[in-house]
C-alpha positions in Angstrom: 59.5 -124.0 -3.4 60.2 -126.6 -6.1 56.9 -128.4 -5.2 54.9 -125.3 -5.7 53.0 -124.3 -8.8 54.2 -121.1 -10.8 50.9 -119.2 -9.7 51.6 -120.4 -6.2 55.0 -118.8 -6.2 53.5 -115.6 -7.6 51.2 -115.5 -4.8 54.1 -116.0 -2.3 56.0 -113.1 -4.1 53.1 -111.0 -3.8 52.8 -111.8 0.0 56.5 -110.7 0.4 55.7 -107.5 -1.5 52.8 -106.9 0.8 54.7 -107.5 4.0 57.4 -105.0 2.6 54.7 -102.2 2.2 53.2 -102.6 5.6 53.8 -100.0 8.3 56.1 -100.6 11.2 53.0 -100.9 13.4 51.5 -103.6 11.0 54.7 -105.6 11.0 55.1 -105.3 14.8 51.7 -106.8 15.2 52.3 -109.7 12.7 55.8 -110.3 14.3 54.2 -111.8 17.3 52.0 -114.0 15.4 54.8 -115.4 13.2 57.3 -115.3 16.0 59.8 -113.3 13.8 61.3 -109.9 14.3 59.3 -107.0 12.5 62.5 -106.1 10.3 62.6 -109.5 8.9 59.1 -109.2 7.7 60.2 -106.1 5.9 62.6 -108.0 3.8 61.1 -111.4 3.6 62.2 -113.7 0.8 60.0 -116.2 -0.9 61.6 -119.1 1.0 61.2 -117.2 4.3 57.6 -116.7 3.5 57.1 -120.4 3.0 58.9 -121.2 6.1 56.6 -118.8 8.1 53.6 -120.7 6.7 55.0 -123.9 7.9 55.8 -122.5 11.1 52.1 -121.7 11.5 51.3 -125.0 10.3 53.1 -126.6 13.3 50.4 -124.7 15.6 47.4 -126.0 13.7 48.8 -129.0 11.6 46.2 -129.2 8.7 48.7 -129.9 5.9 50.9 -132.4 7.9 47.7 -134.1 9.1 46.3 -134.4 5.7 49.3 -136.1 4.1 49.1 -138.8 6.8 45.3 -139.5 5.8 44.2 -141.9 3.1 43.1 -140.4 -0.3 39.4 -140.5 -0.6 39.3 -139.4 -4.3 41.0 -137.5 -7.1 39.1 -135.4 -9.3 41.0 -134.6 -12.4 40.1 -132.2 -15.2 42.9 -131.8 -17.6 46.0 -130.2 -16.2 44.3 -129.7 -12.8 43.4 -132.2 -10.0 41.8 -132.0 -6.6 42.9 -134.5 -4.1 40.4 -135.2 -1.2 41.5 -137.2 1.9 39.4 -139.0 4.1 38.5 -136.3 6.5 37.1 -134.1 3.6 40.0 -131.7 3.3 41.2 -131.2 -0.3 44.3 -130.1 -2.0 44.7 -128.6 -5.6 47.5 -129.5 -8.0 48.4 -128.3 -11.6 50.5 -130.1 -14.0 53.3 -128.2 -15.1 55.5 -130.0 -17.7 55.8 -133.6 -16.4 55.3 -132.8 -12.7 52.2 -132.2 -10.6 52.8 -129.2 -8.3 50.9 -128.1 -5.3 48.7 -125.0 -6.0 47.8 -122.6 -3.4 45.9 -120.5 -6.0 42.5 -122.1 -5.7 40.8 -120.2 -8.7 
């Protein structure tokens, strides 16, 4: 969570709130996808939410694959940067204080 931008953490918190507002049937359906009990989805913490995202990542390893590829380019505009890797995938970062943070909020 420390590597995520402030806006990314807000998005994860919104996701947690969304899960808590779902019906039992909706959570039941998603529990199979995530491999988690539906009650866990009802009270999901931000850290738990990030762990679920990484669990899905293991099934289709886009992020872990990208970090093992060479960087093809960096397009930096002020406090924002887009890093493109050799297969064409790209990842956004924002500068917060002295640190560059991963940004899942691609606006």
